[in-house]
C-alpha positions in Angstrom: 0.0 0.0 0.0 1.4 3.4 -1.0 1.2 6.7 0.8 -1.5 9.1 -0.3 0.9 12.1 -0.6 3.1 10.3 -3.2 1.9 9.2 -6.7 4.1 6.1 -7.3 2.2 5.1 -10.5 2.8 8.5 -12.2 6.5 8.1 -11.2 6.7 4.7 -12.9 4.9 6.0 -16.0 7.3 9.0 -16.2 4.5 11.6 -15.9 6.0 13.6 -13.1 8.1 16.8 -13.3 11.8 16.7 -12.3 11.1 18.4 -8.8 8.3 15.9 -8.0 10.4 13.0 -9.3 13.2 13.8 -6.8 10.6 14.1 -4.0 9.2 10.7 -4.8 12.6 9.1 -5.0 13.5 10.5 -1.5 10.1 9.3 -0.1 10.5 5.8 -1.6 13.9 5.4 0.1 12.4 6.3 3.5 9.0 4.5 3.2 8.9 0.6 3.1 5.3 0.4 1.7 6.0 2.8 -1.2 9.3 1.0 -1.9 7.4 -2.3 -2.3 4.7 -0.7 -4.4 7.4 0.8 -6.7 9.0 -2.7 -7.0 5.7 -4.3 -7.9 4.9 -1.7 -10.5 8.3 -2.0 -12.1 7.9 -5.8 -12.3 4.4 -5.4 -13.9 5.8 -2.9 -16.4 8.7 -5.1 -17.3 6.3 -8.1 -17.8 4.0 -6.1 -20.0 6.9 -4.8 -22.1 8.2 -8.3 -22.6 5.0 -9.4 -24.4 5.0 -9.3 -28.2 2.6 -6.9 -29.9 -0.2 -8.8 -31.6 -2.6 -7.5 -34.2 -6.2 -7.0 -32.9 -8.5 -9.4 -34.8 -10.9 -7.5 -37.1 -13.8 -10.0 -36.9 -14.3 -13.2 -35.0 -16.3 -15.7 -37.0 -19.2 -17.4 -35.1 -21.1 -20.6 -35.8 -24.3 -18.6 -36.1 -23.0 -16.4 -39.0 -24.6 -18.7 -41.5 -28.0 -18.1 -39.8 -27.7 -14.3 -40.0 -26.5 -14.2 -43.6 -29.0 -12.3 -45.8 -31.2 -14.3 -48.2 -30.7 -14.1 -52.0 -33.5 -11.6 -52.4 -32.2 -9.4 -49.6 -28.8 -9.3 -51.3 -30.4 -8.4 -54.6 -32.6 -5.8 -53.0 -29.6 -4.0 -51.5 -27.7 -4.1 -54.8 -28.2 -0.9 -56.8 -27.3 -2.2 -60.3 -29.4 -5.4 -59.8 -32.4 -3.3 -58.8 -31.9 -1.0 -61.7 -31.8 -4.0 -64.1 -34.9 -5.6 -62.5 -36.9 -2.3 -62.7 -35.9 -1.8 -66.4 -37.0 -5.4 -67.1 -40.3 -4.9 -65.4 -40.9 -1.7 -67.2 -40.2 -3.3 -70.6 -42.6 -6.2 -69.7 -45.3 -3.8 -68.7 -44.9 -1.9 -72.0 -45.2 -5.1 -74.0 -48.2 -6.3 -72.1 -49.9 -3.0 -72.5 -49.2 -2.9 -76.2 -50.6 -6.3 -76.9 -53.6 -6.2 -74.5 -54.9 -2.7 -75.3 -58.2 -2.8 -77.0 -58.3 -1.2 -80.4 -60.7 1.8 -80.6 -62.6 2.1 -83.8 -62.9 5.8 -85.0 -66.6 5.3 -86.0 -67.5 4.0 -82.6 -66.5 7.2 -80.9 -69.6 9.2 -80.0 -69.5 12.9 -80.3 -71.2 14.8 -77.5 -72.1 18.4 -78.1 -70.5 21.0 -76.0 -73.9 22.6 -75.3 -75.1 19.5 -73.6 -72.0 19.3 -71.5 -72.3 23.0 -70.5 -76.0 22.5 -69.6 -75.1 19.5 -67.4 -72.3 21.4 -65.7 -74.6 24.3 -65.1 -77.3 22.1 -63.6 -74.8 20.4 -61.3 -73.4 23.8 -60.2 -76.9 25.1 -59.6 -77.8 22.1 -57.5 -74.6 22.4 -55.5 -75.0 26.1 -55.0 -78.6 25.7 -53.9 -77.6 23.0 -51.4 -74.9 25.1 -50.0 -77.2 28.1 -49.7 -79.9 26.0 -48.0 -77.3 24.6 -45.6 -76.0 28.1 -44.8 -79.5 29.5 -44.3 -80.5 26.5 -42.0 -77.4 27.1 -39.9 -78.1 30.8 -39.7 -81.7 30.2 -38.7 -80.6 27.6 -36.0 -78.1 30.1 -34.6 -80.8 32.9 -34.6 -83.4 30.6 -32.9 -80.8 29.6 -30.3 -80.0 33.3 -29.6 -83.7 34.2 -29.4 -84.3 31.4 -26.9 -81.4 32.5 -24.8 -82.6 36.1 -24.8 -86.2 35.0 -23.9 -84.9 32.9 -21.1 -82.8 35.7 -19.7 -85.8 38.1 -20.0 -88.1 35.6 -18.2 -85.6 35.2 -15.4 -85.3 38.9 -15.0 -89.1 39.4 -15.1 -89.6 36.5 -12.5 -87.0 38.1 -10.3 -88.7 41.5 -10.6 -92.1 39.9 -9.9 -90.8 38.3 -6.7 -89.3 41.5 -5.6 -92.6 43.4 -6.3 -94.6 40.6 -4.5 -92.3 41.0 -1.5 -92.9 44.7 -1.4 -96.7 44.3 -1.8 -96.8 41.7 1.0 -94.8 44.0 3.3 -97.1 46.9 2.5 -100.1 44.7 3.1 -98.7 43.6 6.5 -98.0 47.2 7.4 -101.6 48.2 6.5 -103.0 45.2 8.4 -101.0 46.3 11.5 -102.2 49.9 11.1 -105.8 48.8 10.7 -105.5 46.5 13.8 -104.1 49.4 15.8 -106.9 51.7 14.7 -109.4 49.1 15.6 -107.9 48.7 19.1 -107.8 52.5 19.5 -111.4 52.8 18.4 -112.5 50.1 20.8 -110.6 51.6 23.7 -111.6 55.2 23.0 -114.8 56.0 24.8 -116.8 58.5 22.8 -119.1 60.9 24.4 -122.6 60.0 23.7 -122.3 56.3 23.7 
């Protein structure tokens, strides 16, 4: 075990400055543990330097390599020239099939349609579509307006109901007041002796 103040490994690897190197050498002479550590490191370094340099293998072959080899169609799929040739071959075959299987059109069989009929048909379709779009827009506008009117009516009914309750409370309070006043008058009339009675 080496001392924590001295870096013996850096000394063996030659990574220390000259002043630090002299300090480590002085410490190693005085410390038995660091001296043994230095000796072990020197032996290890000598053993490593005695080994021959061997080239690192590029690839290690496995038994399972045959399993993971690509199939013939995967190899062809990844090959640019093979795919180019295959696509050119398919294009040529498609052109040939199209050339021989295409039905022959007889010039007399072609029906001529007047442009006026086409324009009328297009105009009818456009009119139908425009009418449908207008009807849809009008329906949506009416639905929105009906909903707004319903909301306004509901708010007005709530306000009127609130006002009616407030008015009823005021009328009831006034009625109680007049009942009390009438009751007091009646008591006063009954308690008041009138002359002549």
